[in-house]
MINU-743617 format. One line per 3 residues: number of its first residue (from 0); their letters; for each residue z, x, y of C-alpha. Coordinates in steps of 0.25 Angstrom, whole numbers, padded with zeros to 4 digits. Example, Ala and Ser with C-alpha at 12.3 -4.5 7.8 and 13.67 -1.06 7.14 Angstrom:
BEGIN
0	as	0031:0049:-0018  0029:0055:-0004
This chain:
BEGIN
0	xxx	0001:0000:0000  -0004:0006:0015  -0002:0000:0027
3	xxx	-0004:0005:0041  -0001:0000:0056  -0005:0007:0068
6	xxx	0005:0004:0080  0016:-0002:0068  0022:0002:0056
9	xxx	0020:-0004:0043  0026:-0005:0030  0022:-0007:0016
12	xxx	0025:-0010:0004  0020:-0015:-0012  0029:-0017:-0025
15	xxx	0024:-0025:-0036  0030:-0037:-0037  0036:-0035:-0052
18	xxx	0045:-0025:-0048  0053:-0032:-0037  0053:-0044:-0045
21	xxx	0064:-0037:-0054  0076:-0033:-0042  0084:-0042:-0040
24	xxx	0083:-0050:-0026  0098:-0044:-0020  0092:-0031:-0022
27	xxx	0082:-0032:-0011  0081:-0046:-0005  0091:-0050:0007
30	xxx	0098:-0064:0003  0089:-0072:0015  0078:-0067:0005
33	xxx	0085:-0071:-0007  0088:-0084:-0001  0072:-0084:0004
36	xxx	0066:-0082:-0012  0059:-0095:-0018  0069:-0101:-0026
39	xxx	0059:-0106:-0037  0061:-0095:-0046  0059:-0079:-0043
42	xxx	0048:-0075:-0033  0044:-0060:-0038  0033:-0060:-0028
45	xxx	0042:-0063:-0017  0054:-0052:-0020  0043:-0041:-0021
48	xxx	0037:-0047:-0009  0050:-0046:0000  0053:-0032:-0008
51	xxx	0040:-0026:-0001  0041:-0034:0013  0056:-0026:0013
54	xxx	0050:-0012:0009  0038:-0014:0020  0049:-0017:0029
57	xxx	0056:-0005:0027  0044:0005:0027  0039:-0001:0040
60	xxx	0055:0002:0046  0054:0016:0040  0068:0014:0033
63	xxx	0064:0013:0020  0072:0007:0008  0085:0013:0015
66	xxx	0082:0000:0024  0086:-0007:0012  0079:-0019:0005
69	xxx	0089:-0029:0008  0090:-0026:0023  0075:-0032:0026
72	xxx	0074:-0045:0025  0063:-0053:0025  0058:-0066:0031
75	xxx	0046:-0072:0026  0036:-0081:0037  0033:-0093:0028
78	xxx	0033:-0095:0014  0037:-0082:0005  0026:-0081:-0003
81	xxx	0016:-0068:-0005  0009:-0067:0006  0018:-0068:0016
84	xxx	0022:-0061:0028  0038:-0057:0032  0047:-0054:0042
87	xxx	0060:-0046:0041  0069:-0041:0053  0072:-0028:0048
90	xxx	0060:-0022:0055  0050:-0030:0065  0036:-0031:0056
93	xxx	0026:-0041:0051  0028:-0040:0036  0016:-0046:0026
96	xxx	0018:-0046:0010  0006:-0048:0001  0002:-0046:-0013
99	xxx	-0007:-0035:-0020  -0013:-0036:-0034  -0005:-0033:-0047
102	xxx	0006:-0040:-0042  0011:-0031:-0031  0015:-0035:-0016
105	xxx	0014:-0030:-0002  0022:-0029:0010  0015:-0023:0023
108	xxx	0024:-0024:0036  0019:-0020:0051  0028:-0017:0064
111	xxx	0017:-0023:0073  0008:-0032:0070  0004:-0039:0057
114	xxx	0003:-0034:0041  -0009:-0039:0034  -0009:-0051:0027
117	xxx	-0016:-0046:0013  -0016:-0033:0006  -0027:-0026:0005
120	xxx	-0030:-0019:-0008  -0037:-0008:-0008  -0042:-0001:-0023
123	xxx	-0048:0011:-0025  -0055:0016:-0038  -0050:0031:-0043
126	xxx	-0061:0038:-0052  -0055:0041:-0063  -0059:0051:-0077
129	xxx	-0065:0043:-0086  -0056:0044:-0097  -0044:0037:-0087
132	xxx	-0043:0025:-0089  -0045:0015:-0077  -0031:0006:-0075
135	xxx	-0034:-0009:-0076  -0025:-0012:-0063  -0026:-0004:-0049
138	xxx	-0011:0001:-0045  -0004:0000:-0032  0001:0015:-0027
141	xxx	0015:0012:-0023  0022:0024:-0015  0035:0030:-0023
144	x	0046:0028:-0010
């Protein structure tokens, strides 16, 4: 995931929905976020969306994970189904969440202007030796913090 903005700070994050769904809500959600979750069963995509929003906000400010996930609360605008826009009192900015192929969600936040409402997925083919097997699924490269 990459993003750039002229004259503004930007924060991005990508996460696999199934990876976040195994975490307990109290590990990263604020009490207000937990009470706002849909009452009709678990909503893994919504939880993953909140995770990537929080990480994008902490990257936008430059604090990173030392800010603490539960210190960063988000309020959605309208129905909280991906894609959606959200705000946080943690930092000034506009944030959007969207789906990526393969069960991933991503968040983009900018300190000025409006982030894109949809993600653009670019793929590039790599030339491989004939003996090497081509993988059926494309990979999303993740940074390691």
